[in-house]
Residue, then its C-alpha position, 0 to 999 in steps of 0.5 A: m641545577t638545570k636538569h636537561f639541557t636542550r638537545t639538537v640531533r639530526g642525521t644519520g651515521p657516524g656521531l659528531l657532536l657540537a659544542h658551541g661557544g660562550g654567549g652562543g647556541v648550537a643553531a647560532n654557532f653552527g648554522a648551516l653546517i649542521d644540515d650538511l654535516a648531518g647528511t653523512h653524520t648523526v649531529v648531536g648538540v646541546d645548548y648550554p644553560g641559558s642558551g636556546d631553550t635550556p634554563r638558566s643555571a643557578t650554579p657556576l658552570t663547569l667543563d665537567r658539567l657541560a662535557d657530561e651533558l653533551v655525552a649524555a646527549a650522545d647516549a640518548a641518540g644511540l652513540a657509542r663513540f663520536a668525534v667532537l666539533g668545538y667552537s670557541l668555548g666549546t673547544a674547552v668542552a671538547v677537550r674536556t670531553a676527550t679527556r673525561h670520556p677517553d674511550r668514547v671520542t675518536g677525534l676533535v675538531l677545535t675551531a677559534g679556540f683556547a686552552h686559556p684566555n691570554n690577557r687580551m681575551r681577558l680584558a675583552v671577557d671583563v668588558w663583556r661581563a660589565l657590558l652585560e649588566a649595563d648596556r646590551t646594545l653597547l655589548a653587541r657593538f663591542l662584541t661586533l667590533v672584537a669578533t668580526g674580521e676586518r674584511h667582513l666588517e668593512a664590507r657591511t653598509p652603515d644600515e647593514l652594520s646597524d641591523a647586525v648590532t640590534a639583531l646581536a643585542e636581541f639574541i644575547p643569551a640569558g645565560s651569558p653571564e655564567q658562560v662568560d665567567l666559564v671562559d674566564s676560568v678555562d685552563t686545559r693546558a695540562e690536558l693537551p699533552g694526554i690527547r691520544v685522538p686525531t685532532q684538527v685545530i682551526a684557527a681564525t687569523l683575523d680573530l680579535l676575541a680568541p686570537p689565532a696565537l691561541s689556537r696555535e698554542l693549542a695545536g703545538a700542545i696536542p700531539g700530532a695536531r693538524l692546524v688549519e688557518i682560515d682568513a676570518g674573525h671570531l665568527v667564522g660561520e658567518e664569515a667563511p662557512v664554506e672554507w670552515l666546512a671544507a676543513i672539517r670535511s676533509f678531516l672526519p673521514s679519518v676520525a669515523a667511529 
């Protein structure tokens, strides 16, 4: 079992934890948002096993384990309370953090997320898992197809598209098999009605990987949750970083620790 996850700690101010997506990483999924958010918050994130510099896990991943590691990173940064910004799989990690450590969490921002995979998402995960073992370049093509919004995808030249696929194939984290297995097993539906902190759910309306209906389901099941929709595919940080940051920024003042 991995004993230490690689941590990102930036800035000062109220705590904000970052929970990244499956097959991603803190830097890859949140990118330039980290610099901006660190201007007003103590931003803390961990790379899951097999992402970033965190060693790959020899055992299956669980939401409990990822949530506890995220809170341990907050402890190490001196944060007693914090909001949690989750992306994709990270939304389930954020929800579990709130239900497992309810006295610590002040609010949730859940982006391009899901409480459980629907049939479309399960099919995508099945292909993702199979291509991890067979052909990383073909996997990169598949993920580009399902994770990129149509407008952003069609705006690329053939050379830009080829370069993006090559870069993604080279990036795919070693821990993707375990992370994808966790995506497939997520089911936080029973936890959602018990969440008692302010929550903002951000749906990506062009998302074919985690369809926006899944974000709407999250918002509908969490008491008092606010739903915001952004015209982007699953890669919200790449396709609509200004809109994503604005949505986060509009919400954070209401949940400052």
